[in-house]
The first five atom37 places (N, CA, C, CB, O) and aatype in JSON, in Angstrom:
{
  "aatype": [12, 1, 4, 19, 7, 0, 19, 19, 8, 3, 14, 0, 7, 1, 10, 10, 19, 9, 1, 1, 7, 8, 14, 14, 7, 6, 7, 10, 17, 15, 10, 14, 7, 7, 1, 19, 6, 14, 7, 6, 0, 3, 0, 0, 0, 19, 19, 1, 6, 10, 1, 6, 6, 16, 7, 10, 6, 19, 16, 14, 7, 0, 10, 9, 7, 15, 19, 16, 1, 14, 7, 14, 0, 7, 19, 16, 18, 3, 9, 8, 3, 18, 0, 0, 16, 19, 16, 7, 7, 12, 10, 1, 0, 7, 3, 3, 0, 0, 6, 19, 1, 17, 0, 16, 3, 10, 6, 10, 1, 19, 10, 14, 16, 16, 14, 7, 10, 10, 6, 0, 10, 16, 6, 17, 2, 19, 10, 14, 7, 8],
  "atom_mask": [
    [1, 1, 1, 1, 1],
    [1, 1, 1, 1, 1],
    [1, 1, 1, 1, 1],
    [1, 1, 1, 1, 1],
    [1, 1, 1, 0, 1],
    [1, 1, 1, 1, 1],
    [1, 1, 1, 1, 1],
    [1, 1, 1, 1, 1],
    [1, 1, 1, 1, 1],
    [1, 1, 1, 1, 1],
    [1, 1, 1, 1, 1],
    [1, 1, 1, 1, 1],
    [1, 1, 1, 0, 1],
    [1, 1, 1, 1, 1],
    [1, 1, 1, 1, 1],
    [1, 1, 1, 1, 1],
    [1, 1, 1, 1, 1],
    [1, 1, 1, 1, 1],
    [1, 1, 1, 1, 1],
    [1, 1, 1, 1, 1],
    [1, 1, 1, 0, 1],
    [1, 1, 1, 1, 1],
    [1, 1, 1, 1, 1],
    [1, 1, 1, 1, 1],
    [1, 1, 1, 0, 1],
    [1, 1, 1, 1, 1],
    [1, 1, 1, 0, 1],
    [1, 1, 1, 1, 1],
    [1, 1, 1, 1, 1],
    [1, 1, 1, 1, 1],
    [1, 1, 1, 1, 1],
    [1, 1, 1, 1, 1],
    [1, 1, 1, 0, 1],
    [1, 1, 1, 0, 1],
    [1, 1, 1, 1, 1],
    [1, 1, 1, 1, 1],
    [1, 1, 1, 1, 1],
    [1, 1, 1, 1, 1],
    [1, 1, 1, 0, 1],
    [1, 1, 1, 1, 1],
    [1, 1, 1, 1, 1],
    [1, 1, 1, 1, 1],
    [1, 1, 1, 1, 1],
    [1, 1, 1, 1, 1],
    [1, 1, 1, 1, 1],
    [1, 1, 1, 1, 1],
    [1, 1, 1, 1, 1],
    [1, 1, 1, 1, 1],
    [1, 1, 1, 1, 1],
    [1, 1, 1, 1, 1],
    [1, 1, 1, 1, 1],
    [1, 1, 1, 1, 1],
    [1, 1, 1, 1, 1],
    [1, 1, 1, 1, 1],
    [1, 1, 1, 0, 1],
    [1, 1, 1, 1, 1],
    [1, 1, 1, 1, 1],
    [1, 1, 1, 1, 1],
    [1, 1, 1, 1, 1],
    [1, 1, 1, 1, 1],
    [1, 1, 1, 0, 1],
    [1, 1, 1, 1, 1],
    [1, 1, 1, 1, 1],
    [1, 1, 1, 1, 1],
    [1, 1, 1, 0, 1],
    [1, 1, 1, 1, 1],
    [1, 1, 1, 1, 1],
    [1, 1, 1, 1, 1],
    [1, 1, 1, 1, 1],
    [1, 1, 1, 1, 1],
    [1, 1, 1, 0, 1],
    [1, 1, 1, 1, 1],
    [1, 1, 1, 1, 1],
    [1, 1, 1, 0, 1],
    [1, 1, 1, 1, 1],
    [1, 1, 1, 1, 1],
    [1, 1, 1, 1, 1],
    [1, 1, 1, 1, 1],
    [1, 1, 1, 1, 1],
    [1, 1, 1, 1, 1],
    [1, 1, 1, 1, 1],
    [1, 1, 1, 1, 1],
    [1, 1, 1, 1, 1],
    [1, 1, 1, 1, 1],
    [1, 1, 1, 1, 1],
    [1, 1, 1, 1, 1],
    [1, 1, 1, 1, 1],
    [1, 1, 1, 0, 1],
    [1, 1, 1, 0, 1],
    [1, 1, 1, 1, 1],
    [1, 1, 1, 1, 1],
    [1, 1, 1, 1, 1],
    [1, 1, 1, 1, 1],
    [1, 1, 1, 0, 1],
    [1, 1, 1, 1, 1],
    [1, 1, 1, 1, 1],
    [1, 1, 1, 1, 1],
    [1, 1, 1, 1, 1],
    [1, 1, 1, 1, 1],
    [1, 1, 1, 1, 1],
    [1, 1, 1, 1, 1],
    [1, 1, 1, 1, 1],
    [1, 1, 1, 1, 1],
    [1, 1, 1, 1, 1],
    [1, 1, 1, 1, 1],
    [1, 1, 1, 1, 1],
    [1, 1, 1, 1, 1],
    [1, 1, 1, 1, 1],
    [1, 1, 1, 1, 1],
    [1, 1, 1, 1, 1],
    [1, 1, 1, 1, 1],
    [1, 1, 1, 1, 1],
    [1, 1, 1, 1, 1],
    [1, 1, 1, 1, 1],
    [1, 1, 1, 1, 1],
    [1, 1, 1, 0, 1],
    [1, 1, 1, 1, 1],
    [1, 1, 1, 1, 1],
    [1, 1, 1, 1, 1],
    [1, 1, 1, 1, 1],
    [1, 1, 1, 1, 1],
    [1, 1, 1, 1, 1],
    [1, 1, 1, 1, 1],
    [1, 1, 1, 1, 1],
    [1, 1, 1, 1, 1],
    [1, 1, 1, 1, 1],
    [1, 1, 1, 1, 1],
    [1, 1, 1, 1, 1],
    [1, 1, 1, 0, 1],
    [1, 1, 1, 1, 1]
  ],
  "atom_positions": [
    [[99.0, 90.75, 197.14], [99.43, 91.55, 196.02], [98.44, 91.34, 194.87], [100.89, 91.19, 195.59], [98.22, 90.21, 194.44]],
    [[97.85, 92.42, 194.4], [96.85, 92.31, 193.34], [97.52, 92.07, 191.99], [95.97, 93.59, 193.28], [98.49, 92.74, 191.63]],
    [[96.99, 91.08, 191.26], [97.5, 90.73, 189.94], [96.32, 90.53, 189.0], [98.38, 89.46, 190.0], [95.19, 90.34, 189.43]],
    [[96.61, 90.58, 187.7], [95.59, 90.29, 186.69], [96.13, 89.24, 185.74], [95.19, 91.58, 185.92], [97.34, 89.06, 185.6]],
    [[95.22, 88.55, 185.09], [95.55, 87.61, 184.04], [94.51, 87.75, 182.95], [0.0, 0.0, 0.0], [93.47, 88.38, 183.15]],
    [[94.79, 87.16, 181.79], [93.86, 87.26, 180.67], [93.56, 85.88, 180.1], [94.41, 88.18, 179.58], [94.45, 85.04, 179.92]],
    [[92.28, 85.67, 179.82], [91.82, 84.47, 179.13], [91.49, 84.91, 177.71], [90.56, 83.8, 179.85], [90.49, 85.59, 177.47]],
    [[92.36, 84.5, 176.78], [92.24, 84.94, 175.38], [92.18, 83.69, 174.5], [93.44, 85.87, 174.97], [93.03, 82.81, 174.59]],
    [[91.15, 83.64, 173.64], [91.02, 82.54, 172.68], [91.2, 83.09, 171.27], [89.63, 81.84, 172.82], [90.83, 84.23, 170.98]],
    [[91.79, 82.28, 170.39], [91.9, 82.67, 168.98], [90.65, 82.2, 168.24], [93.2, 82.08, 168.33], [89.81, 81.53, 168.84]],
    [[90.5, 82.54, 166.96], [89.29, 82.13, 166.22], [89.07, 80.61, 166.19], [89.36, 82.64, 164.81], [87.94, 80.15, 166.02]],
    [[90.15, 79.83, 166.34], [90.04, 78.37, 166.35], [89.66, 77.84, 167.74], [91.35, 77.74, 165.89], [89.47, 76.63, 167.91]],
    [[89.56, 78.73, 168.73], [89.19, 78.32, 170.08], [90.35, 77.97, 170.97], [0.0, 0.0, 0.0], [90.14, 77.58, 172.12]],
    [[91.59, 78.1, 170.47], [92.76, 77.79, 171.29], [92.98, 78.88, 172.33], [94.02, 77.62, 170.41], [92.55, 80.02, 172.14]],
    [[93.65, 78.53, 173.43], [93.89, 79.44, 174.54], [95.31, 79.99, 174.48], [93.64, 78.74, 175.89], [96.26, 79.24, 174.22]],
    [[95.46, 81.29, 174.72], [96.77, 81.92, 174.77], [97.43, 81.6, 176.1], [96.66, 83.44, 174.56], [96.87, 81.89, 177.16]],
    [[98.63, 81.0, 176.05], [99.38, 80.68, 177.27], [100.84, 81.1, 177.1], [99.29, 79.16, 177.59], [101.36, 81.19, 175.99]],
    [[101.48, 81.36, 178.24], [102.89, 81.71, 178.25], [103.64, 80.72, 179.14], [103.11, 83.17, 178.74], [103.09, 80.21, 180.11]],
    [[104.91, 80.48, 178.78], [105.79, 79.71, 179.68], [106.57, 80.73, 180.47], [106.75, 78.72, 178.89], [107.29, 81.56, 179.91]],
    [[106.42, 80.67, 181.78], [107.02, 81.67, 182.67], [108.54, 81.6, 182.61], [106.53, 81.47, 184.11], [109.13, 80.52, 182.7]],
    [[109.16, 82.76, 182.46], [110.61, 82.84, 182.37], [111.3, 83.13, 183.68], [0.0, 0.0, 0.0], [112.53, 83.08, 183.77]],
    [[110.51, 83.45, 184.72], [111.07, 83.81, 186.03], [110.18, 83.22, 187.13], [111.18, 85.36, 186.18], [109.02, 82.89, 186.88]],
    [[110.71, 83.09, 188.35], [109.88, 82.66, 189.47], [108.78, 83.7, 189.75], [110.75, 82.45, 190.74], [108.97, 84.87, 189.4]],
    [[107.67, 83.34, 190.33], [107.29, 81.96, 190.67], [106.82, 81.21, 189.43], [106.19, 81.96, 191.75], [106.35, 81.82, 188.46]],
    [[106.94, 79.91, 189.46], [106.47, 79.09, 188.36], [107.35, 79.09, 187.13], [0.0, 0.0, 0.0], [106.88, 78.8, 186.03]],
    [[108.62, 79.42, 187.3], [109.53, 79.45, 186.15], [109.49, 78.12, 185.41], [110.97, 79.77, 186.61], [109.6, 77.06, 186.01]],
    [[109.35, 78.2, 184.07], [109.31, 77.0, 183.23], [107.93, 76.4, 183.07], [0.0, 0.0, 0.0], [107.74, 75.51, 182.24]],
    [[106.95, 76.86, 183.85], [105.59, 76.33, 183.76], [104.72, 77.23, 182.89], [104.97, 76.19, 185.17], [104.97, 78.43, 182.76]],
    [[103.71, 76.63, 182.29], [102.79, 77.36, 181.42], [101.63, 77.9, 182.24], [102.26, 76.45, 180.29], [101.15, 77.26, 183.18]],
    [[101.2, 79.11, 181.88], [100.11, 79.77, 182.6], [99.45, 80.8, 181.69], [100.63, 80.44, 183.91], [99.83, 80.96, 180.54]],
    [[98.45, 81.48, 182.24], [97.83, 82.59, 181.52], [98.78, 83.78, 181.56], [96.45, 82.96, 182.13], [99.51, 83.95, 182.54]],
    [[98.78, 84.61, 180.52], [99.58, 85.83, 180.59], [98.99, 86.79, 181.61], [99.67, 86.5, 179.21], [97.77, 86.85, 181.8]],
    [[99.86, 87.54, 182.27], [99.39, 88.52, 183.25], [100.5, 88.89, 184.2], [0.0, 0.0, 0.0], [101.65, 88.49, 184.02]],
    [[100.15, 89.66, 185.22], [101.14, 90.07, 186.19], [100.58, 91.04, 187.2], [0.0, 0.0, 0.0], [99.36, 91.18, 187.34]],
    [[101.48, 91.72, 187.9], [101.09, 92.62, 188.98], [100.41, 93.88, 188.47], [102.3, 92.99, 189.8], [100.76, 94.42, 187.41]],
    [[99.44, 94.34, 189.24], [98.8, 95.63, 188.99], [99.67, 96.69, 189.67], [97.3, 95.67, 189.52], [99.97, 96.59, 190.86]],
    [[100.07, 97.7, 188.91], [100.9, 98.78, 189.46], [100.05, 99.68, 190.37], [101.53, 99.62, 188.31], [98.84, 99.77, 190.19]],
    [[100.69, 100.34, 191.35], [99.94, 101.25, 192.23], [99.17, 102.3, 191.41], [100.9, 101.96, 193.21], [99.73, 102.97, 190.55]],
    [[97.86, 102.43, 191.71], [97.02, 103.39, 191.02], [96.52, 102.96, 189.66], [0.0, 0.0, 0.0], [95.77, 103.69, 189.01]],
    [[96.93, 101.76, 189.21], [96.55, 101.27, 187.88], [95.24, 100.49, 187.98], [97.68, 100.37, 187.29], [95.05, 99.71, 188.91]],
    [[94.35, 100.7, 187.04], [93.1, 99.93, 186.98], [93.4, 98.55, 186.41], [92.03, 100.67, 186.1], [94.35, 98.37, 185.65]],
    [[92.58, 97.57, 186.8], [92.77, 96.2, 186.31], [92.8, 96.16, 184.78], [91.66, 95.29, 186.84], [93.65, 95.5, 184.2]],
    [[91.86, 96.86, 184.12], [91.79, 96.84, 182.66], [93.09, 97.34, 182.04], [90.61, 97.69, 182.16], [93.58, 96.75, 181.07]],
    [[93.65, 98.41, 182.58], [94.92, 98.95, 182.06], [96.06, 97.96, 182.29], [95.24, 100.29, 182.73], [96.94, 97.82, 181.44]],
    [[96.04, 97.27, 183.44], [97.07, 96.28, 183.73], [97.0, 95.11, 182.76], [96.94, 95.77, 185.17], [98.03, 94.6, 182.31]],
    [[95.78, 94.67, 182.42], [95.62, 93.57, 181.45], [96.23, 93.99, 180.11], [94.11, 93.21, 181.27], [96.99, 93.23, 179.52]],
    [[95.9, 95.18, 179.63], [96.42, 95.66, 178.35], [97.95, 95.72, 178.39], [95.83, 97.05, 178.01], [98.61, 95.25, 177.47]],
    [[98.5, 96.3, 179.44], [99.96, 96.44, 179.57], [100.66, 95.09, 179.64], [100.3, 97.24, 180.81], [101.62, 94.85, 178.91]],
    [[100.17, 94.2, 180.51], [100.81, 92.89, 180.67], [100.75, 92.06, 179.39], [100.16, 92.13, 181.82], [101.73, 91.39, 179.06]],
    [[99.64, 92.1, 178.68], [99.54, 91.32, 177.44], [100.5, 91.86, 176.39], [98.09, 91.34, 176.9], [101.13, 91.09, 175.66]],
    [[100.62, 93.19, 176.31], [101.55, 93.79, 175.36], [102.98, 93.38, 175.71], [101.41, 95.34, 175.35], [103.75, 92.99, 174.83]],
    [[103.34, 93.46, 177.01], [104.69, 93.15, 177.44], [105.05, 91.68, 177.25], [104.87, 93.54, 178.89], [106.14, 91.36, 176.79]],
    [[104.12, 90.78, 177.6], [104.44, 89.35, 177.6], [104.2, 88.66, 176.27], [103.64, 88.66, 178.64], [104.88, 87.68, 175.95]],
    [[103.23, 89.14, 175.47], [102.85, 88.4, 174.26], [102.98, 89.21, 172.97], [101.43, 87.94, 174.4], [102.89, 88.63, 171.89]],
    [[103.19, 90.53, 173.07], [103.24, 91.36, 171.88], [101.88, 91.69, 171.31], [0.0, 0.0, 0.0], [101.79, 92.39, 170.3]],
    [[100.8, 91.2, 171.93], [99.46, 91.42, 171.41], [98.78, 92.61, 172.07], [98.62, 90.16, 171.61], [98.96, 92.88, 173.26]],
    [[97.99, 93.31, 171.28], [97.13, 94.37, 171.79], [95.77, 93.73, 172.06], [97.02, 95.59, 170.78], [95.25, 93.0, 171.21]],
    [[95.19, 94.02, 173.21], [93.9, 93.42, 173.55], [92.93, 94.46, 174.1], [94.09, 92.29, 174.57], [93.32, 95.53, 174.58]],
    [[91.66, 94.1, 174.02], [90.61, 94.84, 174.7], [90.14, 93.95, 175.83], [89.41, 95.24, 173.73], [89.65, 92.85, 175.58]],
    [[90.28, 94.4, 177.09], [89.84, 93.58, 178.21], [88.32, 93.54, 178.3], [90.44, 94.1, 179.52], [87.64, 94.5, 177.94]],
    [[87.81, 92.42, 178.8], [86.37, 92.25, 178.95], [86.0, 91.95, 180.39], [0.0, 0.0, 0.0], [86.6, 92.49, 181.33]],
    [[85.02, 91.1, 180.55], [84.45, 90.8, 181.87], [85.4, 89.97, 182.73], [83.13, 90.05, 181.71], [86.23, 89.22, 182.22]],
    [[85.26, 90.13, 184.04], [85.98, 89.28, 184.99], [85.47, 87.86, 184.85], [85.82, 89.8, 186.46], [84.26, 87.62, 184.9]],
    [[86.39, 86.92, 184.67], [86.02, 85.51, 184.53], [86.08, 84.8, 185.87], [86.93, 84.81, 183.52], [85.21, 83.99, 186.2]],
    [[87.11, 85.1, 186.66], [87.26, 84.46, 187.96], [88.48, 85.0, 188.67], [0.0, 0.0, 0.0], [89.31, 85.7, 188.1]],
    [[88.58, 84.63, 189.95], [89.71, 85.06, 190.77], [90.25, 83.88, 191.56], [89.3, 86.2, 191.72], [89.5, 82.98, 191.94]],
    [[91.55, 83.89, 191.79], [92.22, 82.87, 192.59], [93.26, 83.55, 193.47], [92.87, 81.78, 191.69], [93.72, 84.66, 193.17]],
    [[93.64, 82.89, 194.54], [94.79, 83.34, 195.33], [95.85, 82.26, 195.25], [94.4, 83.65, 196.82], [95.54, 81.07, 195.28]],
    [[97.09, 82.69, 195.15], [98.21, 81.76, 195.06], [99.32, 82.25, 195.98], [98.73, 81.63, 193.58], [99.54, 83.45, 196.09]],
    [[100.02, 81.32, 196.65], [101.14, 81.73, 197.5], [102.32, 82.2, 196.67], [101.56, 80.58, 198.41], [102.6, 81.66, 195.6]],
    [[102.99, 83.23, 197.18], [104.19, 83.73, 196.53], [105.38, 83.64, 197.47], [0.0, 0.0, 0.0], [105.26, 83.09, 198.56]],
    [[106.51, 84.18, 197.07], [107.71, 84.13, 197.9], [107.57, 85.02, 199.14], [108.93, 84.54, 197.09], [106.84, 86.01, 199.12]],
    [[108.26, 84.66, 200.2], [108.37, 85.46, 201.43], [107.01, 85.81, 202.02], [109.13, 86.74, 201.15], [106.81, 86.9, 202.54]],
    [[106.08, 84.86, 201.94], [104.78, 85.06, 202.58], [103.8, 85.92, 201.81], [0.0, 0.0, 0.0], [102.71, 86.21, 202.3]],
    [[104.17, 86.35, 200.6], [103.27, 87.15, 199.77], [102.15, 86.26, 199.24], [104.04, 87.82, 198.59], [102.39, 85.1, 198.89]],
    [[100.95, 86.8, 199.18], [99.83, 86.11, 198.54], [99.44, 86.9, 197.3], [98.6, 85.96, 199.52], [99.2, 88.11, 197.37]],
    [[99.38, 86.21, 196.17], [98.94, 86.84, 194.93], [97.43, 86.7, 194.84], [99.65, 86.2, 193.69], [96.9, 85.59, 194.88]],
    [[96.73, 87.83, 194.7], [95.29, 87.89, 194.52], [95.07, 88.17, 193.03], [94.6, 89.0, 195.45], [95.14, 89.31, 192.59]],
    [[94.8, 87.09, 192.26], [94.8, 87.17, 190.8], [93.38, 87.23, 190.26], [95.54, 85.96, 190.2], [92.54, 86.39, 190.59]],
    [[93.12, 88.24, 189.44], [91.81, 88.46, 188.83], [91.97, 88.24, 187.33], [91.24, 89.89, 189.15], [92.67, 89.0, 186.65]],
    [[91.32, 87.19, 186.8], [91.46, 86.84, 185.39], [90.28, 87.35, 184.6], [91.6, 85.31, 185.22], [89.12, 87.12, 184.94]],
    [[90.6, 88.07, 183.51], [89.59, 88.71, 182.68], [89.58, 88.12, 181.28], [89.83, 90.22, 182.61], [90.62, 87.69, 180.77]],
    [[88.42, 88.09, 180.65], [88.34, 87.79, 179.23], [89.03, 88.92, 178.49], [86.85, 87.61, 178.75], [89.01, 90.06, 178.96]],
    [[89.64, 88.62, 177.36], [90.25, 89.67, 176.53], [90.18, 89.23, 175.07], [91.72, 89.94, 176.97], [90.21, 88.04, 174.75]],
    [[90.09, 90.23, 174.21], [90.0, 90.0, 172.77], [91.19, 90.65, 172.09], [88.67, 90.55, 172.2], [91.5, 91.81, 172.35]],
    [[91.85, 89.91, 171.21], [93.0, 90.45, 170.48], [92.51, 91.46, 169.45], [93.81, 89.31, 169.79], [91.58, 91.19, 168.69]],
    [[93.15, 92.63, 169.43], [92.82, 93.68, 168.47], [93.99, 94.02, 167.56], [92.36, 94.92, 169.19], [93.82, 94.77, 166.6]],
    [[95.18, 93.5, 167.85], [96.34, 93.79, 167.01], [97.61, 93.25, 167.62], [0.0, 0.0, 0.0], [97.59, 92.49, 168.6]],
    [[98.73, 93.65, 167.03], [100.03, 93.2, 167.52], [100.5, 91.93, 166.83], [0.0, 0.0, 0.0], [99.79, 91.35, 166.0]],
    [[101.71, 91.51, 167.19], [102.31, 90.29, 166.64], [102.7, 89.39, 167.8], [103.55, 90.62, 165.72], [103.36, 89.84, 168.74]],
    [[102.31, 88.13, 167.74], [102.59, 87.19, 168.81], [104.1, 86.96, 168.93], [101.85, 85.86, 168.56], [104.75, 86.51, 167.99]],
    [[104.64, 87.28, 170.13], [106.05, 87.05, 170.42], [106.21, 87.07, 171.93], [106.96, 88.13, 169.74], [105.52, 87.81, 172.63]],
    [[107.12, 86.26, 172.42], [107.38, 86.22, 173.86], [108.22, 87.42, 174.26], [108.09, 84.9, 174.26], [109.14, 87.81, 173.55]],
    [[107.89, 88.0, 175.42], [108.66, 89.14, 175.91], [108.52, 89.26, 177.41], [0.0, 0.0, 0.0], [107.74, 88.53, 178.03]],
    [[109.25, 90.17, 178.01], [109.2, 90.45, 179.44], [109.41, 89.17, 180.24], [107.86, 91.11, 179.81], [110.46, 88.54, 180.12]],
    [[108.43, 88.76, 181.05], [108.56, 87.58, 181.91], [108.29, 86.27, 181.18], [107.63, 87.7, 183.08], [108.48, 85.2, 181.76]],
    [[107.84, 86.32, 179.94], [107.47, 85.1, 179.21], [108.66, 84.55, 178.42], [106.29, 85.39, 178.25], [109.26, 85.26, 177.62]],
    [[108.99, 83.28, 178.66], [110.05, 82.62, 177.9], [109.53, 82.14, 176.55], [110.63, 81.43, 178.7], [110.27, 82.12, 175.56]],
    [[108.25, 81.76, 176.5], [107.59, 81.32, 175.27], [106.14, 81.74, 175.35], [107.72, 79.77, 175.06], [105.6, 81.96, 176.43]],
    [[105.5, 81.85, 174.19], [104.08, 82.15, 174.12], [103.5, 81.32, 172.98], [103.82, 83.68, 173.91], [104.14, 81.14, 171.95]],
    [[102.28, 80.82, 173.17], [101.66, 80.0, 172.13], [100.15, 79.92, 172.34], [102.26, 78.59, 172.12], [99.63, 80.25, 173.4]],
    [[99.49, 79.48, 171.31], [98.07, 79.13, 171.38], [98.01, 77.63, 171.61], [97.28, 79.56, 170.07], [98.7, 76.87, 170.93]],
    [[97.18, 77.18, 172.56], [97.12, 75.75, 172.91], [95.69, 75.23, 172.84], [97.7, 75.51, 174.32], [94.75, 75.9, 173.26]],
    [[95.56, 74.03, 172.3], [94.28, 73.33, 172.32], [94.08, 72.71, 173.7], [94.21, 72.24, 171.2], [94.99, 72.71, 174.52]],
    [[92.89, 72.2, 173.94], [92.61, 71.53, 175.21], [93.59, 70.37, 175.44], [91.16, 71.02, 175.23], [94.14, 70.25, 176.53]],
    [[93.8, 69.53, 174.43], [94.7, 68.38, 174.58], [96.14, 68.83, 174.82], [94.64, 67.49, 173.35], [96.83, 68.26, 175.66]],
    [[96.59, 69.84, 174.1], [97.96, 70.35, 174.3], [98.13, 70.91, 175.71], [98.29, 71.44, 173.26], [99.14, 70.67, 176.36]],
    [[97.13, 71.65, 176.17], [97.2, 72.25, 177.5], [97.31, 71.18, 178.59], [95.98, 73.13, 177.75], [98.0, 71.38, 179.59]],
    [[96.64, 70.07, 178.39], [96.64, 69.0, 179.4], [97.97, 68.26, 179.5], [95.54, 68.01, 179.09], [98.23, 67.6, 180.5]],
    [[98.83, 68.35, 178.47], [100.13, 67.68, 178.54], [101.27, 68.66, 178.84], [100.41, 66.96, 177.23], [102.39, 68.23, 179.14]],
    [[101.01, 69.95, 178.76], [102.04, 70.93, 179.11], [102.19, 71.0, 180.62], [101.7, 72.33, 178.53], [101.21, 70.82, 181.35]],
    [[103.4, 71.25, 181.12], [103.56, 71.48, 182.56], [102.99, 72.85, 182.91], [105.07, 71.37, 182.99], [103.56, 73.88, 182.55]],
    [[101.86, 72.86, 183.63], [101.18, 74.12, 183.94], [101.33, 74.48, 185.41], [99.7, 74.03, 183.57], [101.66, 73.64, 186.25]],
    [[101.09, 75.75, 185.71], [101.17, 76.23, 187.08], [100.1, 75.53, 187.92], [100.99, 77.77, 187.15], [99.04, 75.18, 187.41]],
    [[100.37, 75.32, 189.21], [99.43, 74.63, 190.08], [98.05, 75.3, 190.09], [99.97, 74.57, 191.5], [97.94, 76.51, 190.29]],
    [[97.02, 74.49, 189.87], [95.64, 74.97, 189.93], [95.11, 75.58, 188.65], [0.0, 0.0, 0.0], [93.93, 75.9, 188.58]],
    [[95.96, 75.74, 187.61], [95.5, 76.38, 186.38], [94.38, 75.59, 185.71], [96.67, 76.55, 185.42], [93.31, 76.14, 185.43]],
    [[94.61, 74.32, 185.46], [93.58, 73.53, 184.76], [92.28, 73.45, 185.55], [94.1, 72.12, 184.48], [91.2, 73.47, 184.98]],
    [[92.41, 73.35, 186.88], [91.21, 73.29, 187.72], [90.41, 74.59, 187.61], [91.59, 73.02, 189.19], [89.19, 74.55, 187.49]],
    [[91.09, 75.73, 187.66], [90.41, 77.02, 187.55], [89.77, 77.18, 186.18], [91.4, 78.18, 187.81], [88.61, 77.6, 186.09]],
    [[90.48, 76.84, 185.11], [89.93, 76.97, 183.77], [88.72, 76.06, 183.58], [91.0, 76.65, 182.72], [87.76, 76.43, 182.91]],
    [[88.78, 74.87, 184.17], [87.65, 73.95, 184.1], [86.45, 74.52, 184.85], [88.05, 72.58, 184.67], [85.33, 74.51, 184.34]],
    [[86.69, 75.01, 186.07], [85.61, 75.58, 186.88], [84.96, 76.77, 186.18], [86.15, 76.02, 188.25], [83.74, 76.94, 186.26]],
    [[85.76, 77.58, 185.51], [85.24, 78.76, 184.83], [84.7, 78.45, 183.43], [86.34, 79.81, 184.74], [84.19, 79.33, 182.74]],
    [[84.82, 77.19, 183.01], [84.33, 76.73, 181.69], [84.96, 77.52, 180.53], [82.79, 76.86, 181.63], [84.26, 77.93, 179.6]],
    [[86.28, 77.73, 180.6], [86.98, 78.48, 179.56], [88.14, 77.7, 178.94], [87.49, 79.79, 180.12], [89.02, 78.29, 178.31]],
    [[88.15, 76.38, 179.11], [89.18, 75.58, 178.46], [89.03, 75.72, 176.94], [89.09, 74.07, 178.9], [87.93, 75.98, 176.45]],
    [[90.11, 75.55, 176.19], [90.03, 75.68, 174.74], [88.96, 74.77, 174.15], [91.38, 75.37, 174.09], [88.85, 73.6, 174.52]],
    [[88.17, 75.35, 173.23], [87.15, 74.56, 172.56], [85.88, 74.35, 173.35], [0.0, 0.0, 0.0], [84.97, 73.68, 172.88]],
    [[85.79, 74.92, 174.56], [84.57, 74.74, 175.39], [83.72, 75.97, 175.36], [84.94, 74.41, 176.84], [82.67, 76.01, 175.99]]
  ]
}
């Protein structure tokens, strides 16, 4: 199942993260994002998912990296994470996100995150402040 995520930093270099409100990964922190709808381009999905989950309007940028993660009932999530820049909106949790926040590198390392998140962010050199 094709999914998108967004790597968004604020002017202070903090990373935008959401605490998932539903399975998979309920209660864990991750990048905002979700499923690409049939016929939807990745860029449009990034814009839609960020608006739904964080209240922010973004301009999607370059592909940063991709990962696959197991889902329920044998589904595999094929996740493509893109850089994105905030262009408007008001930060608020919505849709699948129970909470949303900007996190520093140290904060991110103590939050309960989805499996493989920190490793992927490290590999892609996009941790906050890097």
